[in-house]
SESE-778585 format. One record per residue (C-alpha): residue number from 1; x, y, z; residue in three letters. Coordinates in steps of 0.001 Angstrom, whole numbers, plus 500000, padded with zeros to 6 digits. Each point is the difference from the previous one (the first is absolute). Layout:
<rs>
{r NUM, {X, Y, Z}, ALA} ...
</rs>
This chain:
<rs>
{r 1, {500306, 500074, 499788}, UNK} {r 2, {500841, 503760, 499036}, UNK} {r 3, {501141, 502170, 503478}, UNK} {r 4, {498428, 501986, 501844}, UNK} {r 5, {501059, 503073, 497764}, UNK} {r 6, {499303, 498171, 496856}, UNK} {r 7, {497200, 497927, 500571}, UNK} {r 8, {497184, 500928, 497075}, UNK} {r 9, {496460, 499478, 500706}, UNK} {r 10, {498497, 497760, 497187}, UNK} {r 11, {496990, 502046, 500109}, UNK} {r 12, {500943, 503291, 500716}, UNK} {r 13, {502451, 502362, 497800}, UNK} {r 14, {503212, 501316, 501330}, UNK} {r 15, {502267, 500073, 503283}, UNK} {r 16, {497879, 502012, 502458}, UNK} {r 17, {501757, 502793, 502423}, UNK} {r 18, {498047, 497963, 503083}, UNK} {r 19, {502060, 496950, 498908}, UNK} {r 20, {503147, 501556, 500169}, UNK} {r 21, {499605, 501407, 503399}, UNK} {r 22, {498068, 497615, 501737}, UNK} {r 23, {502667, 498120, 501851}, UNK} {r 24, {499647, 496076, 500243}, UNK} {r 25, {497540, 498169, 497730}, UNK} {r 26, {499777, 496836, 501463}, UNK} {r 27, {498550, 496984, 497470}, UNK} {r 28, {497643, 497273, 500483}, UNK} {r 29, {499822, 496628, 498820}, UNK} {r 30, {498193, 498929, 496884}, UNK} {r 31, {497037, 497382, 501115}, UNK} {r 32, {501341, 496707, 499898}, UNK} {r 33, {497268, 497598, 500092}, UNK} {r 34, {496250, 499972, 500769}, UNK} {r 35, {498601, 501608, 503241}, UNK} {r 36, {496905, 499664, 501995}, UNK} {r 37, {498669, 503331, 502423}, UNK} {r 38, {497230, 501719, 501149}, UNK} {r 39, {500634, 502840, 497481}, UNK} {r 40, {501657, 500245, 497293}, UNK} {r 41, {501127, 503427, 498347}, UNK} {r 42, {500631, 501174, 496255}, UNK} {r 43, {502257, 502756, 500104}, UNK} {r 44, {503402, 501361, 502630}, UNK} {r 45, {498868, 504197, 499548}, UNK} {r 46, {498730, 501875, 503472}, UNK} {r 47, {496459, 498393, 499176}, UNK} {r 48, {501062, 496291, 500372}, UNK} {r 49, {502893, 500111, 502050}, UNK} {r 50, {497756, 502207, 502686}, UNK} {r 51, {497403, 497039, 499902}, UNK} {r 52, {502628, 497407, 500537}, UNK} {r 53, {501335, 502196, 502774}, UNK} {r 54, {497050, 500248, 502094}, UNK} {r 55, {498607, 496496, 499428}, UNK} {r 56, {503034, 498582, 500929}, UNK} {r 57, {500600, 501583, 503105}, UNK} {r 58, {496568, 498271, 500891}, UNK} {r 59, {501113, 497166, 499527}, UNK} {r 60, {498321, 499430, 496162}, UNK} {r 61, {502340, 497903, 498197}, UNK} {r 62, {500585, 501977, 496391}, UNK} {r 63, {501807, 499457, 497028}, UNK} {r 64, {500966, 503008, 497696}, UNK} {r 65, {501553, 499873, 496699}, UNK} {r 66, {500778, 502913, 497425}, UNK} {r 67, {501253, 499793, 496586}, UNK} {r 68, {503145, 502071, 500220}, UNK} {r 69, {501957, 501428, 503097}, UNK} {r 70, {497801, 501813, 502835}, UNK} {r 71, {500404, 503512, 498932}, UNK} {r 72, {500011, 499596, 496493}, UNK} {r 73, {496597, 500996, 499225}, UNK} {r 74, {498000, 503279, 501168}, UNK} {r 75, {500779, 500257, 503667}, UNK} {r 76, {503629, 499736, 499399}, UNK} {r 77, {500372, 502513, 497173}, UNK} {r 78, {496754, 502695, 500896}, UNK} {r 79, {500172, 503856, 500298}, UNK} {r 80, {500122, 499093, 504524}, UNK} {r 81, {496976, 502833, 500385}, UNK} {r 82, {497686, 499175, 502623}, UNK} {r 83, {497576, 502014, 499681}, UNK} {r 84, {496666, 500851, 501626}, UNK} {r 85, {496635, 498442, 499313}, UNK} {r 86, {499059, 498058, 496985}, UNK} {r 87, {500843, 500716, 496512}, UNK} {r 88, {497528, 502504, 499956}, UNK} {r 89, {499336, 502485, 502284}, UNK} {r 90, {497599, 499772, 502430}, UNK} {r 91, {497281, 502522, 498594}, UNK} {r 92, {500065, 498106, 496648}, UNK} {r 93, {499269, 496427, 501535}, UNK} {r 94, {497342, 501647, 501940}, UNK} {r 95, {498118, 501177, 497062}, UNK} {r 96, {500261, 496509, 498835}, UNK} {r 97, {499127, 497693, 502739}, UNK} {r 98, {498799, 502081, 502690}, UNK} {r 99, {501297, 501712, 503167}, UNK} {r 100, {500384, 496843, 502317}, UNK} {r 101, {502164, 497812, 497683}, UNK} {r 102, {502275, 502808, 499132}, UNK} {r 103, {500926, 500774, 503658}, UNK} {r 104, {500078, 496310, 500662}, UNK} {r 105, {502544, 499406, 496599}, UNK} {r 106, {502002, 503792, 501175}, UNK} {r 107, {500454, 498297, 503441}, UNK} {r 108, {500955, 496902, 499072}, UNK} {r 109, {502858, 501769, 498269}, UNK} {r 110, {501073, 501564, 502722}, UNK} {r 111, {500008, 496867, 501977}, UNK} {r 112, {502442, 498379, 497371}, UNK} {r 113, {501957, 503087, 499993}, UNK} {r 114, {500509, 499146, 503956}, UNK} {r 115, {500080, 496879, 499186}, UNK} {r 116, {503528, 500249, 497906}, UNK} {r 117, {501569, 502387, 501944}, UNK} {r 118, {499633, 497960, 503221}, UNK} {r 119, {500846, 496600, 498562}, UNK} {r 120, {503288, 501432, 498175}, UNK} {r 121, {500878, 501264, 503886}, UNK} {r 122, {498570, 496834, 501612}, UNK} {r 123, {502449, 497814, 498082}, UNK} {r 124, {502550, 502411, 499751}, UNK} {r 125, {500067, 500412, 496299}, UNK} {r 126, {501618, 503220, 498914}, UNK} {r 127, {497788, 501567, 497163}, UNK} {r 128, {501686, 503626, 499865}, UNK} {r 129, {496495, 501565, 500120}, UNK} {r 130, {500013, 503790, 499397}, UNK} {r 131, {496848, 501817, 501323}, UNK} {r 132, {498099, 502057, 497920}, UNK} {r 133, {497917, 499979, 496458}, UNK} {r 134, {499155, 502656, 497267}, UNK} {r 135, {497215, 499713, 498122}, UNK} {r 136, {499867, 502629, 497097}, UNK} {r 137, {497727, 501154, 497381}, UNK} {r 138, {501273, 500110, 495982}, UNK} {r 139, {496959, 502043, 499366}, UNK} {r 140, {499090, 503641, 501385}, UNK} {r 141, {496109, 498763, 499992}, UNK} {r 142, {500645, 497291, 502674}, UNK} {r 143, {500376, 503025, 502585}, UNK} {r 144, {496831, 499305, 501605}, UNK} {r 145, {500159, 496747, 499921}, UNK} {r 146, {503386, 499757, 502241}, UNK} {r 147, {498792, 502750, 502342}, UNK} {r 148, {496610, 497844, 500490}, UNK} {r 149, {501959, 496980, 500066}, UNK} {r 150, {502252, 501092, 503006}, UNK} {r 151, {496408, 501552, 502111}, UNK} {r 152, {498220, 496958, 499367}, UNK} {r 153, {503052, 497268, 501103}, UNK} {r 154, {500043, 501743, 503626}, UNK} {r 155, {496083, 500976, 499968}, UNK} {r 156, {498398, 496670, 499091}, UNK} {r 157, {502574, 497501, 500006}, UNK} {r 158, {501908, 501381, 503109}, UNK} {r 159, {503319, 500056, 498150}, UNK} {r 160, {501650, 503441, 501188}, UNK} {r 161, {503342, 499301, 498202}, UNK} {r 162, {499107, 501684, 497035}, UNK} {r 163, {501000, 503377, 498929}, UNK} {r 164, {499024, 502450, 496532}, UNK} {r 165, {502894, 501405, 498623}, UNK} {r 166, {499860, 502947, 497684}, UNK} {r 167, {502091, 500513, 496421}, UNK} {r 168, {502333, 501590, 502284}, UNK} {r 169, {500347, 496962, 502621}, UNK} {r 170, {499872, 497692, 497595}, UNK} {r 171, {502956, 501209, 497706}, UNK} {r 172, {502314, 500728, 503059}, UNK} {r 173, {499222, 496566, 501439}, UNK} {r 174, {500880, 498388, 496556}, UNK} {r 175, {502533, 502143, 498767}, UNK} {r 176, {498040, 500157, 496883}, UNK} {r 177, {497356, 502382, 498373}, UNK} {r 178, {498255, 497200, 498231}, UNK} {r 179, {497753, 499430, 502207}, UNK} {r 180, {496396, 502600, 501035}, UNK} {r 181, {499194, 498694, 503587}, UNK} {r 182, {499767, 496735, 501953}, UNK} {r 183, {499613, 498755, 503351}, UNK} {r 184, {502353, 499107, 502824}, UNK} {r 185, {499678, 497012, 501671}, UNK} {r 186, {502482, 499902, 503700}, UNK} {r 187, {498070, 496591, 500806}, UNK} {r 188, {501451, 497297, 497215}, UNK} {r 189, {503790, 499861, 498696}, UNK} {r 190, {502069, 497805, 497817}, UNK} {r 191, {502399, 497035, 500053}, UNK} {r 192, {502410, 497014, 498584}, UNK} {r 193, {497622, 497847, 498769}, UNK} {r 194, {502440, 497239, 499463}, UNK} {r 195, {501641, 500200, 503224}, UNK} {r 196, {496303, 499367, 501501}, UNK} {r 197, {499617, 497204, 497653}, UNK} {r 198, {503052, 498291, 501074}, UNK} {r 199, {499328, 500442, 503625}, UNK} {r 200, {496223, 498537, 499369}, UNK} {r 201, {501616, 496756, 498313}, UNK} {r 202, {502357, 499863, 503206}, UNK} {r 203, {496972, 500245, 502435}, UNK} {r 204, {497915, 497630, 497942}, UNK} {r 205, {502726, 497330, 499871}, UNK} {r 206, {500557, 500431, 503796}, UNK} {r 207, {496535, 499530, 501123}, UNK} {r 208, {500022, 496745, 498062}, UNK} {r 209, {498445, 500608, 496779}, UNK} {r 210, {501538, 497998, 497275}, UNK} {r 211, {500951, 502290, 497399}, UNK} {r 212, {501403, 499102, 496251}, UNK} {r 213, {501315, 502170, 497223}, UNK} {r 214, {500507, 499164, 496447}, UNK} {r 215, {497164, 497649, 500110}, UNK} {r 216, {497255, 500871, 497695}, UNK} {r 217, {495923, 499059, 500141}, UNK} {r 218, {499411, 498242, 496653}, UNK} {r 219, {496600, 499488, 501405}, UNK} {r 220, {496989, 500179, 502354}, UNK} {r 221, {497354, 497346, 500734}, UNK} {r 222, {497496, 499793, 502618}, UNK} {r 223, {498085, 496497, 500828}, UNK} {r 224, {498773, 497800, 502658}, UNK} {r 225, {500536, 502960, 502566}, UNK} {r 226, {503491, 500347, 498820}, UNK} {r 227, {501890, 502317, 498151}, UNK} {r 228, {503341, 498608, 498115}, UNK} {r 229, {502327, 501998, 498135}, UNK} {r 230, {502141, 498827, 497832}, UNK} {r 231, {504035, 501081, 499227}, UNK} {r 232, {502578, 498173, 498250}, UNK} {r 233, {501664, 499408, 503185}, UNK} {r 234, {497100, 498896, 501758}, UNK} {r 235, {496422, 499989, 501072}, UNK} {r 236, {498995, 501847, 502898}, UNK} {r 237, {496075, 498564, 501392}, UNK} {r 238, {498213, 502315, 502462}, UNK} {r 239, {497236, 500539, 501834}, UNK} {r 240, {499840, 503793, 498682}, UNK} {r 241, {501841, 502143, 497618}, UNK} {r 242, {500971, 503935, 499401}, UNK} {r 243, {501037, 500910, 496663}, UNK} {r 244, {502079, 503195, 500379}, UNK} {r 245, {501608, 500726, 496896}, UNK} {r 246, {498382, 502986, 499231}, UNK} {r 247, {501350, 501438, 496547}, UNK} {r 248, {501972, 496694, 499139}, UNK} {r 249, {496573, 497648, 499964}, UNK} {r 250, {500543, 498960, 496430}, UNK} {r 251, {497403, 497383, 498766}, UNK} {r 252, {500464, 497994, 503390}, UNK} {r 253, {496375, 501369, 501487}, UNK} {r 254, {497499, 501159, 497076}, UNK} {r 255, {497954, 501951, 502830}, UNK} {r 256, {502511, 501723, 501163}, UNK} {r 257, {501650, 500796, 496430}, UNK} {r 258, {496756, 501672, 499232}, UNK} {r 259, {499919, 502404, 502848}, UNK} {r 260, {503820, 500645, 500134}, UNK} {r 261, {502119, 501384, 497328}, UNK} {r 262, {503699, 500852, 499795}, UNK} {r 263, {500933, 502963, 499064}, UNK} {r 264, {504007, 500935, 499709}, UNK} {r 265, {501667, 502922, 502108}, UNK} {r 266, {503205, 501525, 500268}, UNK} {r 267, {502445, 501430, 502645}, UNK} {r 268, {503518, 501656, 499559}, UNK} {r 269, {501936, 501046, 502587}, UNK} {r 270, {502530, 503047, 499046}, UNK} {r 271, {503572, 500449, 501972}, UNK} {r 272, {499647, 501961, 503224}, UNK} {r 273, {498501, 503753, 499499}, UNK} {r 274, {502883, 501475, 502263}, UNK} {r 275, {500114, 503519, 497783}, UNK} {r 276, {496168, 499950, 500025}, UNK} {r 277, {498810, 500776, 503802}, UNK} {r 278, {497053, 501857, 498593}, UNK} {r 279, {498405, 496469, 498506}, UNK} {r 280, {497670, 498488, 502748}, UNK} {r 281, {501902, 502036, 503277}, UNK} {r 282, {497501, 498405, 502138}, UNK} {r 283, {500653, 496369, 498905}, UNK} {r 284, {496166, 499034, 498971}, UNK} {r 285, {498931, 497996, 497833}, UNK} {r 286, {497763, 501034, 497124}, UNK} {r 287, {497157, 498612, 497663}, UNK} {r 288, {498232, 502607, 497582}, UNK} {r 289, {496477, 499921, 498401}, UNK} {r 290, {500546, 498256, 496891}, UNK} {r 291, {498122, 497047, 499019}, UNK} {r 292, {503268, 498364, 499191}, UNK} {r 293, {501764, 501218, 503343}, UNK} {r 294, {503200, 501483, 500231}, UNK} {r 295, {501475, 499003, 503549}, UNK} {r 296, {503472, 500802, 501223}, UNK} {r 297, {502050, 501038, 503114}, UNK} {r 298, {503586, 500791, 501141}, UNK} {r 299, {501221, 496895, 502048}, UNK} {r 300, {502987, 498208, 501369}, UNK} {r 301, {503229, 501902, 499460}, UNK} {r 302, {497738, 502852, 498020}, UNK} {r 303, {499768, 498715, 496702}, UNK} {r 304, {496182, 500379, 498452}, UNK} {r 305, {497937, 496880, 499227}, UNK} {r 306, {497633, 501043, 497203}, UNK} {r 307, {496677, 497552, 498610}, UNK} {r 308, {497888, 500819, 497810}, UNK} {r 309, {500363, 498428, 496635}, UNK} {r 310, {497215, 497422, 499261}, UNK} {r 311, {499857, 497941, 497384}, UNK} {r 312, {496687, 497976, 499345}, UNK} {r 313, {501911, 496483, 498594}, UNK} {r 314, {502368, 497685, 501105}, UNK} {r 315, {502836, 501311, 497921}, UNK} {r 316, {502561, 501904, 501134}, UNK} {r 317, {501946, 503250, 499297}, UNK} {r 318, {503243, 499945, 497989}, UNK} {r 319, {501114, 502778, 502384}, UNK} {r 320, {498421, 500447, 502816}, UNK} {r 321, {502716, 502675, 501584}, UNK} {r 322, {498865, 502449, 496791}, UNK} {r 323, {496252, 499638, 500584}, UNK} {r 324, {500291, 500883, 503999}, UNK} {r 325, {502283, 502806, 499380}, UNK} {r 326, {497836, 501801, 497636}, UNK} {r 327, {497127, 499870, 502495}, UNK} {r 328, {502661, 501248, 502687}, UNK} {r 329, {501130, 502962, 498062}, UNK} {r 330, {495867, 500601, 499323}, UNK} {r 331, {500001, 501207, 503893}, UNK} {r 332, {503462, 500578, 500782}, UNK} {r 333, {501823, 501675, 496815}, UNK} {r 334, {503434, 500479, 501744}, UNK} {r 335, {499753, 496052, 500098}, UNK} {r 336, {499845, 499608, 496616}, UNK} {r 337, {503354, 498333, 499092}, UNK} {r 338, {500300, 498699, 503435}, UNK} {r 339, {501260, 496023, 500389}, UNK} {r 340, {497859, 497126, 500296}, UNK} {r 341, {502013, 497464, 501957}, UNK} {r 342, {497380, 497434, 500232}, UNK} {r 343, {496924, 499417, 497931}, UNK} {r 344, {497260, 497218, 500520}, UNK} {r 345, {496609, 498832, 499517}, UNK} {r 346, {496894, 497891, 501009}, UNK} {r 347, {496530, 498473, 499486}, UNK} {r 348, {497432, 502191, 502253}, UNK} {r 349, {496842, 497866, 499786}, UNK} {r 350, {497091, 502251, 499830}, UNK} {r 351, {496117, 499681, 500320}, UNK} {r 352, {497268, 502014, 497966}, UNK} {r 353, {498990, 501946, 503013}, UNK} {r 354, {503097, 500105, 501731}, UNK} {r 355, {499164, 498768, 502589}, UNK} {r 356, {501651, 496326, 501372}, UNK} {r 357, {498399, 496732, 498578}, UNK} {r 358, {498957, 497489, 502948}, UNK} {r 359, {498196, 497109, 499077}, UNK} {r 360, {499424, 496170, 500391}, UNK} {r 361, {500779, 498555, 496498}, UNK} {r 362, {499291, 496566, 500911}, UNK} {r 363, {498926, 498459, 503390}, UNK} {r 364, {502745, 500265, 502692}, UNK} {r 365, {502021, 502240, 497649}, UNK} {r 366, {500283, 503888, 500253}, UNK} {r 367, {501508, 502257, 497315}, UNK} {r 368, {501416, 503570, 501410}, UNK} {r 369, {501323, 502524, 497760}, UNK} {r 370, {499524, 502821, 497779}, UNK} {r 371, {501498, 502870, 502283}, UNK} {r 372, {500248, 502270, 497075}, UNK} {r 373, {503403, 501438, 500896}, UNK} {r 374, {498616, 500538, 503990}, UNK} {r 375, {501329, 496977, 501467}, UNK} {r 376, {502589, 500495, 502064}, UNK} {r 377, {497858, 500104, 503095}, UNK} {r 378, {497106, 498187, 498514}, UNK} {r 379, {501547, 496742, 499195}, UNK} {r 380, {501813, 499833, 503197}, UNK} {r 381, {497057, 500236, 501659}, UNK} {r 382, {497614, 498065, 497887}, UNK} {r 383, {502268, 497060, 500696}, UNK} {r 384, {499744, 500580, 503425}, UNK} {r 385, {496205, 500003, 499653}, UNK} {r 386, {500182, 496920, 498064}, UNK} {r 387, {501658, 498089, 502954}, UNK} {r 388, {497336, 501631, 502158}, UNK} {r 389, {497057, 498375, 497939}, UNK} {r 390, {501259, 496718, 500025}, UNK} {r 391, {500999, 499732, 503933}, UNK} {r 392, {496272, 501665, 500472}, UNK} {r 393, {501738, 503232, 501401}, UNK} {r 394, {498144, 502723, 498102}, UNK} {r 395, {497734, 500441, 496912}, UNK} {r 396, {501965, 503411, 499182}, UNK} {r 397, {500586, 498281, 496556}, UNK} {r 398, {496473, 500472, 499171}, UNK} {r 399, {500005, 503658, 499522}, UNK} {r 400, {502033, 499256, 496525}, UNK} {r 401, {498318, 496444, 499309}, UNK} {r 402, {496824, 502474, 500036}, UNK} {r 403, {501225, 502209, 497317}, UNK} {r 404, {498693, 499995, 496364}, UNK} {r 405, {503315, 499540, 497629}, UNK} {r 406, {498710, 498730, 496499}, UNK} {r 407, {501671, 498410, 497814}, UNK} {r 408, {502131, 501254, 497620}, UNK} {r 409, {497780, 499946, 496404}, UNK} {r 410, {500767, 498008, 496981}, UNK} {r 411, {501595, 496515, 500264}, UNK} {r 412, {503247, 498793, 500544}, UNK} {r 413, {501252, 501332, 496426}, UNK} {r 414, {498589, 503583, 500093}, UNK} {r 415, {500251, 501471, 503250}, UNK} {r 416, {503475, 500681, 499884}, UNK} {r 417, {499687, 501603, 497322}, UNK} {r 418, {496303, 502319, 501198}, UNK} {r 419, {502117, 500810, 503486}, UNK} {r 420, {502861, 501336, 497776}, UNK} {r 421, {497151, 502303, 497911}, UNK} {r 422, {498621, 500808, 503053}, UNK} {r 423, {502702, 500898, 502113}, UNK} {r 424, {501342, 501783, 496968}, UNK} {r 425, {497566, 502785, 499906}, UNK} {r 426, {500318, 500257, 503970}, UNK} {r 427, {503333, 500938, 499281}, UNK} {r 428, {499174, 502228, 497202}, UNK} {r 429, {497569, 502216, 502122}, UNK} {r 430, {502834, 500626, 503027}, UNK} {r 431, {502110, 501919, 496881}, UNK} {r 432, {496170, 502622, 499879}, UNK} 
</rs>
């Protein structure tokens, strides 16, 4: 196997800055024969490993497999921003599902945030947490919405950590004149996602979960009250199963595949910005108001981590760096020639309404995914909630199972082209 520095994920392009700075990244064995357990889990990202840990620590036998190395998927390669609430602003959700359910989902997301921070602290996982996030508007016409968002969060949702930023404050906090206003969130922050993932795998293994890398599930069946998962290295037989593949579901399970679609997202890390003190002087993470969100932050040794180019096919650009550098220059013209030291990408699992997909897809088999770019907190917590469902401790996962998540239109052949057309249309609207 390649060294830590040169290991190339077989499912995602580029070598990430996270990989270069994670420190020790242990390898785990591949499955070496058939297993029997109470719960089988497919997918070794945040969702699967949190479920495995919480089940194993309660004495439940768990076997977890991943087709690649833990961290090769989105859990180890994402933007690292925790955010607040769900993918939609609470007032937007309230219009769709009513105040009571919107408030319950907001509170669940806050519990997810606390859980992530507490989990890392309890297990001594250094996730390099940095407080603060700025949500900024790329159109002046959004000013009223942003102003009201901060008020609504405090008055209706009990979240006093948002404050409206006018144009002057927004530009000072970003060190850029590109945005018109924004909301500052001092109740959240951003992390090193791969450090969390590596620590989570260690904790799950230490709790007694059997976890295996480089073991791809080739089929899943349910019959006679048992779930059977086939791999090239053996068969897993279990009472229950969790599918936690997110954007890498492929053709393993058709119901999930019709509801969770992968899109490609790309991130670049610049050289340290020692000569640019005006860029994000407060150290906050940033997400903008585009449908194709641009997200960035100054992190680690002062370099800018910038993401935002989405691709609606499985193809990868020949030069990720050049695409990212152009987007950086739109916001920070002085950085138009900045060195990009690392550039990478990966698949983000999205759903049509950009809310998580949680469903029993066959008896005893629950599938969870489709976090739609808002998964650092929610995926960890959904893994925990799945375990609590199995253990009979909590029914909070029902808040997600009750959401109306329609399938993407079209059959397997035309689903992706239709998605490409729809998202390209929204991306075009961002420009006007």
